[in-house]
N, C-alpha and C positions, 0 to 999 in steps of 0.2 A: 504493499499500500504506499502511495506517495506521501511524503512528509506533510505537504500542504493540505492533503485530504485529512490526515490524522489531526493536524492543528485545528482545522475547521470543526471537526467532530468534537474535539476536546473543548473548543470554545463554546459550542452550543450546549454541550453537556454541563458546563459550569455556569450557565446563565441563571441568575436569580429570577424567581418569578415565572419560570417556564411553565406553560400550561401542562397540567398533569398528563394528558394523553401524549403530548410530544415528549415529555421527560421519560415516560414509561417506554415509549418506542425506542428512544436513544439508548436507554439502559438495556433494553432487550437484545440489541444487536452488538453489544460489547464483545469484541473479539472476532466478530464476523466481518472479515475484510471486504468481502463482496458486497454485503448489505450496506456497509459504511460508504464504500466507494460509490455505489449507485446513488446514494443520497447526497454525496458531497463532491463528486467529480467535476460538477459544473453548476452554474447558476441557471435557473429557468430562463430560457431564451425569451426576450421581449421583442416582439415584432409587430407587424400591422394587425395581427390577431391578438396582441397583448400577451398575456401569460396563459399557459395551460399545462397542467401536470397532475401527477398522482398526489392525492392528499396525504400529508404526513410531515415528518420532521426532516430538516435539512435544506440546503441551498437549492437542491433540485426537486423540491416538493412544494405543493401549495399549502401554505400555513399563514398564520396571522403576521409572522415576521416579514415574509416576502410580500404580503399584501401591504403592510405598512411601508416597506421599502419602495415598492412601486408607486404607491400613492404619494409618498413624500416627493419622489421624483417628478410625478405629474404636477404636484402643488408647486414645486420649484419652477417647473417649466411655465405654468400658468402665471405665476406671480412675476416672472421676468418678461412676460408678453403683454400685448395690448388687449388680449382677450378678456371677456367678462369673467369676473372672479366668482363664477357659479358653476356647479357641476351637478348633473342629474345622475341618480344611481338606481339601478334595477337589479333584480336577482331572480333565479329560478328555484326549482325544488331540490337541488343537489345538496349533499351533505355539506354543511357549514356555509352554504350560500348566504343565509341571513346573517351569520356571524361575520363573514368577510365583508358584506355590504355595509354593516354598521361600523366595522373597523375602518373602512374606507371613508365613511362620512366623518368619523371622529378625527382622523388624521387631517382631512381637509379643513374641518372646523378649527383645528389647532394652528392652521396656517392662514387663517383669515379668509377662507373660501367658503361660501354658502353652499350647503349640500341639500339637494332636494331628493329624498329617498322614497320610493314607493313603500306604502305601509305593509304590503304583502307581495308575494311573488307575482310577477306579471311577465308577459311575453317580451322578448328582446325588441321587437319593433315598437312596442309601447315605450321602451327606453329611448329609442331613436327619436320617437315623437316628442318625448318630454324634454330632450335636449334643446330643441328649437322652440317648444312651447314656453319654456322658462327663460329663453335667451341665454343659454349657458355657453361657457367657453369650452366645455368638454362634457363627456358622459362616461360612465363606467357601468358595465353589466357583468355581474358575477355569474358565470355559466360556463360549462364545458360542452354546451350544445348537445350532441347525440353520443358523446363518448361514454364508455362504461362507467359504472357507479363510482369507482375508485378515483375518478378524475374530477377536478374543478378548474375554473379558469377565471380570467379577469380581462375583459375586452374593453378597449378604450375607444371612445368616439370623439370626433371633432365637433366644432361648433355648428357644422352643417348637418349634424345627425348621422354622418357617415363614419364608418370605421376609419381610424386615422391613416393618412398617407404614409408612404415609405419615408418621406422627408421628415414628417412630424414624428414618426416612430423613432427615427434616428436621434432626433433632438431629445425626446423624452428618455430614451435609453441612456444617452450621455448623462442626463440629470440623475437617473436611477443609479448608474454605476458609481456616482460620487456619494451615495448614501450608505451609511452603516445601518443595517436593519435593526440592530439593537439600540441605536441612539435615537430612534424616532419615538416621540412622545405624543400619543393621541390625546385628544381632549376626552373628558368624561361625556359619553354619548347623551345620557339623560340631562345632564346639566346644559350641554350645548343645545339640546332640543328646547329646553325651557327658555334659554336665552335667544332663541331664534336663529342661532348659527346653523342649526340643522332644521329642516322642515319636512314634514311628510307630504309627499305629492298629493294633490287634491283629487277627490273623486271626479270633479269636473274635467281635470286633465285626462283621466282614463276615459271617461264617457266621450269626450271630444275626439279622442283617438278612434274609438269605435265609430263615431259619426263620420270621421274623415275616411275611414275604410268603407263605410256604407255609401259615401258619396262617389266611390269609384265604380258604381254600377255601370255596366256597358249597355245592356239592353233595357227592355221595358219591364223585366221582372216576371213576365207572364209564365205561369206554371211553377215558379220557384217554390211557392207555398205548398204545392202538392208533393214535393219530394219527401221521401222517407229515408232517413239517415241512421247509420250507426257511426258513432264518433268515439275516438280514444285520444285523450291527452297524454298517453303513455306515462302516467303518474307525474306529469310535469305542470307547466304554468299556463296552458292554453285554455283550460275549461271556462274560466270566467268570461274572457273576451269572445271566444268563439260562440258561447251560448247567447251572449248579448247581441252579437252580429246575426245569428240565425233567427233570433226573436224579431229583429228589425226586418229581416227578409220574409218573415211570416212562416218560417219552417217550424212546425210544432211536432212533427213525427220524428223525434230524435231519441235514440237509445244510446246511452253512454255505457261503454264497456266497464262493468262494475269493478273488476279487479284492477283497473288502470285509471280509475276516476280521481282518486285522492292523490295529492302530492306525496311522493315518497322517493327520496334520493337513493334508496337501495334498489329501485326498479326490480322488484321481486319476480315479476312475470316475463321480463325481457332484459337479460343481462346487457344487451347492446341496444339501448332504446332509440333506435334509428328507423324511421318509417321507410327507409330505402330497402330494408331487409325483411324478408318474410317472417322471420321469427318474432320481430317486434309487433308485427300486425296480426300474428296468429290468433290471439284471443279475440280480436275484432272479426277475423274471418270466421271463427267458430260461432260467434254470435250472429253473424250474417246468415249462417245456415239455419238458424232458428227464427230470426226476424224477417229475413228476405227484403232488405232495403234496396233502394235504388243506388245508393252510394255508401261506401265505407270511407271515412276520412280519419287520418291519424296525424297528429302534430307531435313533433319531437319535444324534449323537455323544456326548451326555451321558446318553443312555438314560432320558429322562423322557417321551419321546413314542413311540408305537407305531403303525405302519401295517400294514395287513393286506390280503392278496388271497386270493380263494377261487375254486374252479372255477366257471366261468360256465355250465356245462351245454352248451357248444358246442365243447368241446375247448380252450378257453383259460382265462384267469384275469381276474377282475374285482376292481379295487381297491374296498375298502369305505371310505367317507369317515369322517372323525372324528365327524361328527354321527350317521351311520348306526350306527357301532360303539357310540357312546354310548347310543343308543336300544336296540340289541340287548342290550347288557350290562345297562342299567337294567331292561328287561323280564325278562331271564333271572334276574337277582338277586331281583327281586320275586316272580316266578313260583316260583322254587325255594325261597326262604325261606318263602313262604306254604305251599307243599306240605309242607315239612319241619317246619313249626312253629317256625322260628327267627327269624321276622320280629319285631322289637321293637315295643313299643307306641309309637304316634306316630312312625313312622319318618320320617327326613329324607333327601332327596336334594338335591344342590347342583349348579347349573350356572351359566353366565354369561349376561349380557344379549345376547351375540352368538351364543349357541349356539341350536340348533334349537328352535322353538316346539313341536315334536312332543313334547318332554319333558313338557309340561303335561298333555295328555290321558292319556299313558301313566302318569304318576305318579298322576293322579286315579283311574285304574281300580283301582289297588292301595291307594288310601287313603294315599298317601305325600305328605307335605308337601314341596313343591318350592321351594327358595329359589334366587333368582338374585342373582349378585354382579357386580361390575365385572369386566372382562377381566383375566385373570391368575390362575393357580392359587393364588397366595398368599391371595386372598380366599376361595377355597373352603377352604383350610387354616385360615383365621381362623374360619370357621364351625365347623369341627371343634373348634378350641380353645375357642370359646364354649360348645359342648355339653359338652366335657370339664370346663370350669370349673363348669358347673351340675350336674356328676355325671351327665350323660346322654350320654356319648360313644357308648354302645351304640346310640343312636337313629340315628346316622349309618350309612347303608347304601351310599352310592355318590356320587361326584362326577365330573363330566366337563366338558371343554370342547371346542369344535368343532375346535381345533387339536391333536387326537389325544392329549389328556391325560386319564388315567383314574386313579381311586384308590378302592378299596373298603374300606379300613380306616384306623384312626387310628394305624397303626404309624409313619407318616411324615406330613409336612404339605406334600408337594409331589407333583405328578403323578409316577407311577411306572410306567415301562415294563416292569419286572420283574413288578409286580403285574398290569399289563395282560396280559402274556403268560399268566399264570396264568388269568385271567378268560376270555380269548379261547379258550384251550384247553379250559377247562371247558365253555363255551357250545357250542363246535364239537362236542365229544364228545356232549353232551346232544342236540343237534339231529341228529347222525349216528344216534343210536339211534331217532330218529323218521323216519329216512330223508331227512333234510333237510340242506342246507348252510346256512351263515350268509347266503348270498345268498337262499336260500328264506325264511330267517327275516325278513330286512328286507322282502322282498316281501309276506310274510304280514301284517307289521305295517302296511305301507303300505295293504294292502287293508282293514285294520281301522280305521285312524285317518285315512286320507288320505295322499296322496303329498306329504310335506314335503320340499322340495328346497332346497338352499343352495348358494351360490357366493361366492367371495371374489376380489375384484379389488384388486391393489396398484398404486399409482401412485407411482413413485420421483421424488424431488426432491433431487438431489445438491448438496452444498456449502453455503456460507453463504447464497447466494441462494435455494436450495431451502427452507431453513428458513423464510425470510421469505415465500416463496410459499405454503407450507403454512399459515402463520398467516393470511395474507390470504384464502385460500380458506375457512377455518373462520369467519373474521369475516364474510365475505360471506354465507355460508349462514345465519348467525345473524341478520344484519341484514335480509336479504331472502330468507326461506326460500321454496323453490318451492311452488307450489300444486298442481302435478302433476308426476310423474316417469314417463317412459316411457308417457305417455298415461293413467296411472292417477292419480286424485285423491289428494292428501295428505289423509287424514282426521284425522291428529293428528301432532304433533311433540313429542319429549321432548329437552330439552337437559340432559344429565347434568352439565353444568358449573354448574348452578343448584341451589339448595336445594329440597327437596320430593320428591326421587326416593326417599328412604329409604336412599340409598347415598352414600358419599363423592363429592365433586365430581370429575368426570373429563371430559376433552375429547372427548366423544362426542355425536353427534347421531343421533336415531332418528326415521325417518319411517315411519309406518304408512299403508298405501295401501289403496285400495279393493280388495276381493276377498281380503283376508287376506295380501297381500304386504307385505314390509318391506324397507327399505334403511337401513343404519347406516353412519355415516362416523366413522372413528377414526384419528387420526394415530398411528403406531407409537411406542411408548415406547423402542424399542431400535434402530430403523433409520430413515433419512431417507425415509419413505414414508407415504402415506395409504392406509389399508385401508378398502375398502367391502365390507360384508357384505350379501349379498342373500338373501332368503328368499321362497319362494312355496309355496302349497299348492293342489293340483288333483287331479282324479280319477286322472290318469295321470302318470307320471314325465315323459313327453314334453311334456305340457301345462305342467307346473310348470317344467321346464327352459326352455321357450320364453318364459315370463314372465321368468325370470331373465336370459335372453339379452337381452331387450328392456331390462331394468333395467341390465344391464352396459353397453350402449351409451349409455343415458342418463346413467349415472354418469360416463362419460368426458367427456361434454359438460358435465356439472355441475361437474366439477373442472377443466375446460379443459385436460385432459392430452393 
């Protein structure tokens, strides 16, 4: 074990006033070099996604000391800027989310910065809303989104309600690095609350958020109230806002999955609470077999992602992928706004470089400019901000990413599963009037544009050695790029870590293959894994899926996983 790691461990172990759970954890790993190294070999990385890590003791864990350190850095950054000295704070159902949120408010109060904190857990998009609602200089949301229960995180938002840019993240990181986590002195939360240095966000703020989502209605709402839904918040923060929104839509036939209704950071029925995967939606699917709804909707713990299942025509239910729903909604919004005469001049839709290529021909059909950004909804939010700055916010009609994130308005600057609920219900009701389901909708679009099918493979690399392995893999792919993958010739390669892509540099490689297939390699910014995005287009779903199966096997060999 390196001496610096041992010194860090000893320093933490000797801190007076250490919370009992952290002290017990440190004592329990005495003499276990691997366990100590994993907790202290690095500090949690602060990037545009803020912090995210396993809850526990150490510099490489989520705990009150790292929350204090990050918040002190944020406070120093704000106090040295011309930004308003106000910060909005939200949190989800994860273990210690409420504790970390209050700790954040207490540190801000100690630095003369007013904190507006939601009095209970609420969706991440409601935090994005609160930032601009209160005219804040920044926002903080305590969440690890859809990660397993052992994780938590700390996402920082700018004054525009969007996750911070690369430039701002670098400035805040520099401020954080100058802070000793044990030297930060938070204010007493209750005393600061009584003095008005901390204020609970108002019920009006939340109601106005739901009203702003409701204002994003695309069509006339005909048939929406007739929908029958099963909904699961996956033991997260979506229940209150989603139910308020559905009530405004007149949807009364709503059955909530009972095992996943109440907030529970242990996520007992779905170890990986991500509506992208079938296991998380399984309880909802089982309930569908009894209730027979028109739609199953699932929102992740911080309610910024939305998953959907619809009747498959064979007595069961079929999950709609994030890319498929993105295409369904893009087509529905364009089709409806054209018909109603509400399409703006020079409309803009935004998606990411790893999202389906099918968006290109669909946007072209309706005369919509399609912009592609780096992975992460903050970059889609950034595009909305650029349009707004030019006085052209109304040009933005829709943004989506393959990982189940959707947004049709400029009311917030992050993906919004409450907004997605609105859009999915509207689209489902419109298609129902044509005697079609959303499955019929995507099949019709496949028949028109070709079957664009996508797949995602994740390869985990745990611990310190895992980070080095990931770096070595990316270096090897750059130095000796493959000439063929899965038997398909590589026709072109784009390294997004170089200049000339028109986008900020990013650790992403794109391989365009013969026949229109594509493979992209991207180390995750929040988890110790490399993600490989696969894309194929063919006359049938089966043929496109077969290509992706071949590419998936090739990817495993390529990454030597």
